[in-house]
C-alpha positions in Angstrom: -8.4 10.2 5.3 -6.3 12.1 7.9 -6.1 11.2 11.5 -4.9 12.9 14.5 -3.5 9.8 15.9 0.1 9.9 17.4 1.8 6.6 18.1 5.4 5.7 19.1 7.5 2.6 19.5 11.2 2.0 20.2 13.5 -1.1 20.4 17.1 -1.5 20.6 19.1 -4.1 18.8 22.7 -5.4 18.9 25.2 -3.9 16.5 25.1 -7.0 14.4 24.2 -7.6 10.8 21.4 -10.0 11.7 19.7 -7.2 13.4 18.7 -5.7 10.0 16.3 -8.7 9.4 14.9 -8.3 12.9 14.2 -4.7 12.3 12.5 -5.4 9.0 10.1 -7.8 10.8 9.6 -5.4 13.5 8.7 -2.5 11.1 6.3 -4.8 9.2 4.5 -5.8 12.4 4.2 -2.3 13.8 2.9 -0.8 10.4 0.4 -3.6 10.3 -0.8 -2.8 13.8 -1.0 0.8 12.8 -3.0 0.0 9.7 -0.3 1.5 7.5 0.7 -1.7 5.7 0.9 0.2 2.4 4.2 1.8 3.7 5.8 -1.6 4.6 8.0 -2.2 1.6 9.4 1.4 1.7 9.7 1.5 5.4 11.6 -1.9 5.5 14.1 -0.8 2.9 14.6 2.6 4.6 15.0 1.0 8.1 17.4 -1.5 6.6 19.7 1.1 5.0 19.6 3.4 8.2 20.3 0.4 10.6 23.1 -0.8 8.3 24.7 2.6 8.5 24.2 2.6 12.3 25.8 -0.8 12.8 28.8 0.3 10.6 28.9 3.6 12.6 28.8 1.8 16.0 31.5 -0.7 14.9 33.7 2.4 13.9 33.0 4.0 17.2 34.0 0.8 19.1 37.5 0.9 17.7 40.1 0.9 20.5 41.8 4.3 21.4 39.3 6.1 19.3 37.2 8.5 21.5 36.5 11.0 18.9 33.1 9.8 18.3 31.7 10.6 21.8 31.9 7.1 23.1 33.5 6.5 26.4 34.6 3.2 28.3 31.5 1.3 29.4 29.1 3.4 27.2 26.3 1.4 25.7 26.5 1.7 22.1 24.0 -0.7 20.5 21.7 1.1 18.0 18.0 1.6 18.7 15.3 2.3 16.3 12.1 4.1 16.7 8.7 4.6 14.6 6.3 7.5 15.0 3.0 7.8 13.4 1.8 11.3 13.3 -1.5 11.6 11.3 -0.8 9.7 8.2 2.9 10.0 8.2 5.4 7.6 9.7 8.8 8.6 10.9 11.6 6.0 11.1 14.6 6.8 13.4 17.7 5.1 14.1 20.3 6.1 16.8 23.9 5.2 17.1 26.7 6.3 19.4 28.9 7.8 16.5 28.6 11.5 16.3 29.8 11.9 12.6 26.9 13.0 10.4 25.6 10.8 7.7 26.9 11.7 4.1 24.8 11.4 1.0 27.3 10.0 -1.5 27.5 9.5 -5.3 29.6 6.3 -5.5 31.3 5.3 -8.7 29.6 2.4 -10.6 32.2 -0.1 -9.5 31.9 0.7 -5.8 30.2 -2.0 -3.7 28.6 0.3 -1.2 27.7 3.8 -0.5 24.2 4.0 -1.9 22.1 3.6 1.3 21.4 7.3 1.9 20.5 7.6 -1.8 17.9 5.0 -1.4 16.5 6.8 1.7 16.6 10.0 -0.1 14.6 8.6 -3.0 12.0 6.9 -0.8 11.5 9.4 1.9 9.3 12.5 1.9 12.2 14.1 4.0 15.1 12.9 6.0 17.9 14.3 8.2 19.8 13.8 11.5 20.1 15.4 14.9 22.6 15.1 17.8 20.6 14.4 21.1 22.1 15.9 24.3 22.7 12.3 25.5 25.3 11.7 22.7 25.5 10.0 19.4 23.1 10.8 16.5 19.8 10.0 15.3 19.1 9.7 11.6 15.4 10.0 10.6 13.3 9.6 7.6 9.6 10.4 7.0 7.3 8.4 4.8 3.9 9.6 3.8 1.0 7.7 2.5 0.4 8.4 -1.2 -2.8 10.3 -1.9 
């Protein structure tokens, strides 16, 4: 059943690995409130991957003497996340202050990391990124309710 409902919510979190667990709980609560609980498992996994990447990008942007990522002294750099429901689809967004675009990788079997965006690519209907005028980047992924 298609609805014309549009909902949005945002929150910011510290650039710390524990924020991923908080984000998973936040996503589950919001999707339950929006009666989209069937998307919870995929949404939590996608949000975990996007936020983990944002935390790494934020830590990279905070390196001393490195202003190539668009971060200046005193600039707030903690990531934020957003969820949007438009009709039956849900869009997950994560902002970080690093301007470098995300890269879909094909890591070797022995590599420990580098598979996060592949997970997002496999679970999301579509995904991408954009550079807001305010700086940083937003990586987004859309999840659709299966018919």
